[in-house]
LOTOR-100249 format. One record per residue (C-alpha): z negated, y, x; residue in three letters. Coordinates in steps of 0.2 Angstrom, whole numbers, padded with zeros to 4 digits, always signed. Layout:
BEGIN
ZYXALA/...
REM end
This chain:
BEGIN
+0000+0000+0000MET/+0005+0017+0007THR/-0007+0031+0006CYS/+0000+0047+0000LYS/-0006+0064+0007PHE/-0007+0082+0001ARG/-0007+0097+0014LYS/-0023+0108+0013ILE/-0024+0121+0027PHE/-0017+0113+0042ASN/-0024+0096+0037TYR/-0016+0081+0029SER/-0029+0075+0016VAL/-0028+0059+0005PRO/-0023+0062-0013LEU/-0036+0058-0026PRO/-0039+0039-0028THR/-0048+0041-0044GLY/-0065+0042-0037MET/-0064+0061-0034SER/-0076+0074-0039ARG/-0078+0091-0049ILE/-0086+0105-0042ILE/-0094+0119-0053ALA/-0096+0136-0047ILE/-0108+0149-0054ASP/-0101+0165-0045TYR/-0113+0180-0043GLY/-0112+0196-0034LYS/-0124+0191-0021LYS/-0126+0172-0022ARG/-0116+0157-0029THR/-0123+0141-0036GLY/-0114+0125-0033LEU/-0114+0108-0042ALA/-0104+0092-0038VAL/-0101+0077-0050SER/-0103+0059-0045ASP/-0087+0050-0042PRO/-0087+0042-0059LEU/-0088+0060-0067LYS/-0105+0056-0077LEU/-0118+0065-0069ILE/-0119+0082-0061ALA/-0130+0086-0046GLY/-0134+0102-0037GLY/-0125+0105-0022LEU/-0131+0121-0014THR/-0131+0140-0016THR/-0122+0150-0004VAL/-0119+0169-0001PRO/-0104+0174-0013SER/-0094+0179+0003HIS/-0096+0162+0010GLU/-0091+0151-0004VAL/-0072+0149+0000ILE/-0076+0144+0018ALA/-0089+0132+0012PHE/-0077+0124-0001LEU/-0063+0123+0012GLU/-0075+0113+0023LYS/-0082+0102+0009TYR/-0064+0097+0003ILE/-0060+0090+0020LEU/-0073+0077+0019ASN/-0074+0073-0001GLN/-0060+0071-0014GLU/-0061+0085-0026VAL/-0049+0086-0041GLU/-0055+0101-0051LEU/-0065+0117-0049PHE/-0075+0122-0064ILE/-0079+0141-0063LEU/-0092+0149-0075GLY/-0084+0162-0087GLU/-0097+0176-0089PRO/-0097+0182-0106ARG/-0108+0192-0118GLN/-0116+0185-0134MET/-0101+0193-0144ASN/-0089+0184-0132TYR/-0083+0200-0123GLU/-0082+0198-0104PRO/-0098+0203-0096SER/-0101+0215-0081GLU/-0098+0201-0068ASN/-0081+0195-0076MET/-0070+0207-0064PHE/-0078+0199-0049ARG/-0077+0181-0055VAL/-0058+0184-0059GLU/-0056+0192-0041GLN/-0064+0177-0034PHE/-0053+0165-0044LYS/-0038+0173-0037GLU/-0044+0172-0019ARG/-0050+0153-0022LEU/-0033+0149-0029GLN/-0024+0156-0014LYS/-0035+0148-0002ALA/-0035+0131-0010ILE/-0019+0130-0021PRO/-0020+0110-0022ALA/-0035+0110-0033ILE/-0035+0118-0050PRO/-0048+0129-0058ILE/-0054+0128-0076GLN/-0064+0143-0082MET/-0079+0137-0093VAL/-0091+0148-0104ASP/-0107+0150-0094GLU/-0118+0159-0107ARG/-0135+0151-0109PHE/-0134+0142-0091THR/-0147+0154-0082SER/-0159+0152-0098VAL/-0157+0135-0099LEU/-0160+0133-0079ALA/-0177+0143-0082HIS/-0182+0132-0096GLN/-0178+0117-0087ALA/-0189+0123-0073MET/-0203+0127-0083ARG/-0202+0110-0092GLU/-0201+0102-0075GLY/-0217+0109-0070GLY/-0212+0121-0057LEU/-0225+0134-0052LYS/-0220+0151-0056LYS/-0216+0156-0037LEU/-0204+0141-0036LYS/-0196+0147-0053ARG/-0193+0164-0046GLN/-0182+0156-0032ASN/-0165+0164-0037LYS/-0155+0151-0026GLU/-0163+0137-0035LEU/-0159+0146-0052VAL/-0141+0148-0046ASP/-0139+0130-0041GLU/-0147+0123-0056LEU/-0135+0133-0067SER/-0120+0127-0059ALA/-0128+0110-0063THR/-0130+0113-0081ILE/-0112+0120-0082LEU/-0105+0105-0074LEU/-0115+0093-0085GLN/-0110+0101-0100THR/-0092+0100-0095TYR/-0093+0082-0090LEU/-0101+0079-0107GLU/-0087+0088-0116SER/-0074+0078-0108ILE/-0081+0061-0113ARG/-0081+0065-0131LYS/
REM end
C-alpha cells in the first residue's frame, strides 16, 4: 500500500488515515485556549493555552507530529447573535491561519456560554477560588467545552 502525502510548509506530511484529530481554538486578544479530540473523535481534552501571537507557530509544529483534519474556531457572538467586540480579531486570525495552514479547513462554531460553562465546571469540580481565577485554565477549558459540544453535534 502506498502512503500519500500532502505538502505543509516545506515538509511532506502523511494524509489522514482516519485517525486524525480535531483542534478547537478559543482565540482571545491576549491568550488562546486550545483543545484536541482523541483520534476517534469522541472526547475533547485540553491541550494548552498560548499567547495569541504564538498560536499559528504552535499549530504549525503540532501538525507535524499529529494528524489534524479540522480546526474549530470559536465564533464570538452576543446573546442577540450580533458579532461581539472580539469578532474582528477572530476573523483576522482566521485569515492568517488559512494562509499559514491551507491544507486544514477551519469551521466557525458559536462559542457563547463556553466561558460561563468553564467557570461553572471549575466550581463544580471543587477548584479553589484562586485556581478558578487562572485565565489560562479558563481559556483551555472553554476550548475543550467548544470542542466537546462540536463532537457531540456531529454524532447526532
